[in-house]
N, C-alpha and C positions, 0 to 999 in steps of 0.2 A: 578466584572467588566466583561462585555461581551467581547467576542473574535470574530475575523474573522477566520473562519475555513473552509478549503477545504477538502472535502471527495471524494475520487475516488470510483467508483462502488457503488454509493449511491442509486440506484433504486431497489436493492434486498438485501435480507439477512441481515448480520450484519451491512453493511453500511447503509441500509434503517432504521433499528431500531436505530442506533446511530444518524442518522440525525434527526429523530423525537424527540429524547430525547434532543439533543442540541438545536433544534429549540424551544422546549417547555421552555427552560431556557433563551430564548431571544437572543441567539447568532446569528451573521450574518453568513450564510452558503453559500459557493460556492460548488455546487453539480455537480459532473461529472457523466455522464452515456453514454452508447453507443447508447441507443435508445431514440430519441427525444420525442416520444409519452409518454414513461414512465416518463421521466423527467418532462414533462408538467403536467402529472397526479399527480406526487409527489408535484410539486409546488402548484397546486390547493388544494391538500389535506392539506398541511401545512398552506396555507393561510386561509383555512376554519376552522383551529383548534383554531383560536383566540389568538394565542401567538403573542408576539411583535417582533419576529426575522425578519430578512430580508433574502431573497433568491436570488441567482444568479445561473443560470444553464449553463452548458457547455457540449457539445456533442463531443465525440472523441472516435475512435476505438484505444485502447491502443496497439493493435497488429501491428499498423502501426506507425512507429517512426516519420514519417513526420507529422502525426496528433498529436502526443505527443508534438512535437516541436511547432505546431500551438496552441495547448491548453495552453502551458506555456506562449507563446507570448500574447495570448488573455487575460489571467489572469493578467499578468504583466502590460499590457496596461491599464486595467480597475481599478486596485487596487494598491495603493502605499505601502500597508503593509498587511502582512498575519501573523497571530499569531499561527496557528496550521495547519499542513498538515498531513492528515491521508491517507496513501497509503493503501487503503483497497481492491481495485479491484484485482481479481484473477481468475484463470481458472485452472481446473483439467482435465475434460473430454470434448472433443470437436470433432466433425466430421472432422474438418480440423486442423490437428496438426502442419502443416507447413505453415508459413506465405508466403506472396507474395515474400518476400525477401529471402526465403529459410531457415528461422530460426525456431526453435521450439517455438510454440506459448506460451507454459508455461514459458519458459525463457524470452520471450519478455514481456508478460503481467505481470508476477509475479516478475521479477528481473530488466530487462533493462529499461522498461518504467518508473517505479517509481524512479529509480536512475536518469534518464534523466530529469524527471519532477522536482525532488528535486533540482538538480544542477542548472537548469534554473530558479528556483524560489528563489534561495538563496539571490539574491540582494534585494528582497522585504520582506524577512523574518524578523520579529521583532527581536531585540537583544536577547530576551529570548524565541524565538519561539520553538515549539516542532514539531519534525518530528516523527510520529508514524507509524511504518511499520508492517503490518500484516504478521507475520511469522506463523509457524506451529510446532506442535510436530513432524511432518514428516520431517526429515532432513537427507540427504544423501550426501556423499562427491561429490563435484562438479567436473564434467569432463569438462575440458576446451573445448574440441572438441564439446561437446554437447551445451555448452553455445554459441559458435560462429557459430553453425549451420553445423558442419562437421560430426555430428553423429545423427542418428535418433533413437527414442525410440519406442519400441513396447508396453511398459508398461506405462500407464498414470501416475501411482503413482510414478514410478521411476523418471520421468521427473519432476513431481510436487515437490517431496521431495528434489531433487537437486536444483530446482529453489528457494525454500523457504530457504534452507541453504545459497544459494548465496545472497539472500536478507538480511539475518541476518549478513552475512559477510561484505557486503558493508555498512550496518548500523554501524558496529564496525569501519570500515576503515574511514568513513566520520566523525564519532565522534572524532577519533584521529586527523584527518587532520584539522578539524574545531574547535578544542578544545578552541581556544581563543575567539570564537565568542559569546559564551553564549548560542548557540543553543543546544537543547537536542535531540539527536537521540536515539530512543529506538525501539527495536524489541519486538513484543508481540505475543505470542501464545494465541489467544483469548479463546481457549478451544477446545477440540477434539470433532468431530462429532456433531457440532451444526446444527440445522435444516435449513440450507441454501439450496438454489437450487443446489449448488455444491455438497453438501453431499447427497442430495436426488438422484441426477442423478448419482453420482459417486459410491454410496454404496447401493442404493436402500432401505434406511431407513429414517424414519421421522426425526431422530436426536433430540438432546437436545435443550432446549429453547435458542433462539437467544439472549435473555436478558443477558445471561451469558457473551457473547462476547461484547454486547453493554455496559454493566456495566464497563468492564475493559478498553474499548476504551475511554469512557468518563473520567474515572479516569486518564488514561495515558495522555489525552489531557489537563486536567485541574487541577488535584489534586497536592497537595504539596508532596504526596508520590513519585511522579516521577520527582520532581524538580532537584534532583541530580543524575539522572539515565542515563546520556548520555553514550552510548556505551554498555548499559546493555540489558539483555534479561529477559523478564517477562514471566513466565510459568503459565498461568491461570489454567492449570490442577492441579498444585500444590498450586496455590494461592500466589505465591511469586516470587521474583527475583531468578533466578537460572542459571545454565550453559547450553548453547546450545551445539550442536555437538562440539567436541574438535577442529575441524578445524576453527571454528569461534572465538576461543580464541587466535589463532596465527595470529598476525598482518601481517606477511609476506604473509601468505596464503590469508588473507583478501585483501591485496593490489593486489595480483595476480588476484583475481576475479575482482577487480575494473579495472585493466588494460585490462582484457578480455572484460568487459562491454564497456569500452571506445573504444576498437577496433571495436566492433559491431556498436556502435553509429557512429563512423567516417565513417564506410563503408556503412551504410544502412539507414541513417535518411532522405535522400531525394529521 
């Protein structure tokens, strides 16, 4: 059975490779990107591939919460049901580390925006929908002041690692809070140092094959293997479900992160 699947950050890296694979299987894709030209080029490439899938494209800068709000509204207006949400978009190294709202861009794009998008799309998620969040092997204890924009980072990796643990923690919290819905929330480390633009720019290396990450995202989106995995963390470096940072196993800590995210959204979305 084909699914309707939203992928954020679909014009590069793992998101792009995942989109190509899912389209080839005939699924209907909602593809998000920041760059309209890249999205249009991807849409043409998929159309020329001869597969039977459908494509809808959406442009938004996820570092601006007002655009995240509009993205969710546009999707909900055009589609009455969504089967899979893959929160893939992420950022590590960027010349502008602080958003217009005075927030760290890593926390906004990697943590707050996917949370906000997920929450606003809950009403159209199918009863058995899957929310697949791209986590990382890089996870560090979350400093609340950093998440809400009161602390600045000199180290890109420190900000990234905290933002990815925060993402993993809200995945756990929403899985607990939404347990009666049938939705599956799962955090996935797609594999370390895969050959994405992020890795090339951040580490100066070619990286490993993107297919490693795309394989596990397709499995997380569709396979029976993940059908009972809500609230769990899949570590693709190990090839199995495992334990994230200990902070993500403490529901009180996870809820504290959610509370901080909600504070950010309430203060900065317009």
